[in-house]
N, C-alpha and C positions, 0 to 999 in steps of 0.2 A: 555476696544479695543481700544481706543487713549492714554492710556498712553502707552498706551506696546510701541504704536509709534516715538511718540511726546511727550514731556511739554508742548509744544506750542500750539499743537493739542490739546490736551486736553483741555487744557487753552477754547481755545478757541470756542469748539461745552461748555462746560459747561457758555463759556455766551453766544452760541445762543437756548440755554435752557432754560435761567433764562431770556431773554429778548421775547422768544416763552410762555411762562408761565405769566412774565408785562403786555401781549397782552391775552392773553386766563382772568387773571383780571379783565383786562374792559372794557371785553367781558359781562359774570359778573352784571357787576357794571352798564352798556349799559343791559343789560337786570332786575336791579332788574331798571332803570330810565325807563325803559319807563314801566314796565307795573307797574308804583309810587309804589314802591312795601322801605321799607325802607335799608339802605346803616346803619350796624350793625356798630357803631363805638365798640374799643373795648372793654366800660364799658357797653356793650350791655346787661341784660343778660342774654342774651342765646351764645349769645361772652361768659366770660364768660366763662359759660359752655360745651362751644367747647370748653376750653383752661384747664381746669380739665379733661375732657375728652382724653384729648392730652398728658395727663401725666400717663395715666394709660401702665404700663409698659407690653411689647406686644401683644402692638392694636394696632390690625384684621382689617379688611373693616368691620367684627360685630359693631366691638369698634363704630364706624358712626354709620350702615344702618340707623338707626333713623332718623335721618337729612339731610344725603344722599338722603335717595331715600322718605324723608318727603313727602306727599300731598301739602302742602301748597308751594306755589315754593320758596314764604321768605325764606322758614330756610332752602327748601336748596340749595339756591345758594349761600344764608350767608354763607350756610357749603363751600359747595363747596370754594369762597373767603378766607377762616378760609386757609382750610388744602391746595389750587393753598398759600397759604401767607407761612407757613409752609414751603412749600416745599423750595421758594425762596428764603427763612430765609438762611433755609440749607446749598441751592445753591451758598449762599456769603459768605457762610460760608468757604463751598469748594474749593472754590476760592482761596478767600484770602489764603488759605495752598497750594492748587493745585504755585501761585506765588512767599510764599513763598518758595517751596519745590526748583525751579523752579532756584529764585535766591542762590540760595547755594548749590546744586548741580551741574546747569546749568542743556543746556539742549541736547538733543543727541546724536549732531552732538562735541557738546563741550566735556561731555563724552568716544565716540569713540576718540577723539582725542587724550584726554588723559589715555587710552586705550589704543592705539597705539603706543606713545609717550611708554609710559612704558615695552611694550611689545619690542617696539626697544631695549631706555637702556638696560631690557631682555640683550635680545640676542650678543648689544654688547658686554656686558658686558666673554658673553659664549667664545667667539672668540677671546676673546683679546683686545681688544675693550676697 
């Protein structure tokens, strides 16, 4: 919705979403620390397994349900950290793309000004200008 209004607004809102997910990541880590549970690094066997699941084509909630709804708080919280980390990465890629589009195409005001100038030039030629 924001992209229809302004590329700048879309970039800002996507950054807000990313910041919110960073906070969520810290909340999961705080939960694990508070309960004296390990925080998996990328080399942990279940983190590696999660990475394999992540490569599942057309993955859905059902793909991750055993991890997310696991009765073990360690597995559940770390799985949510893994998913959150994936989304943070994807949003970072989206932000890079949006910024590049903004640099290449400009913002809404710039595009509107260009369209007005083109219209004026076209109208000027019609009327012998």
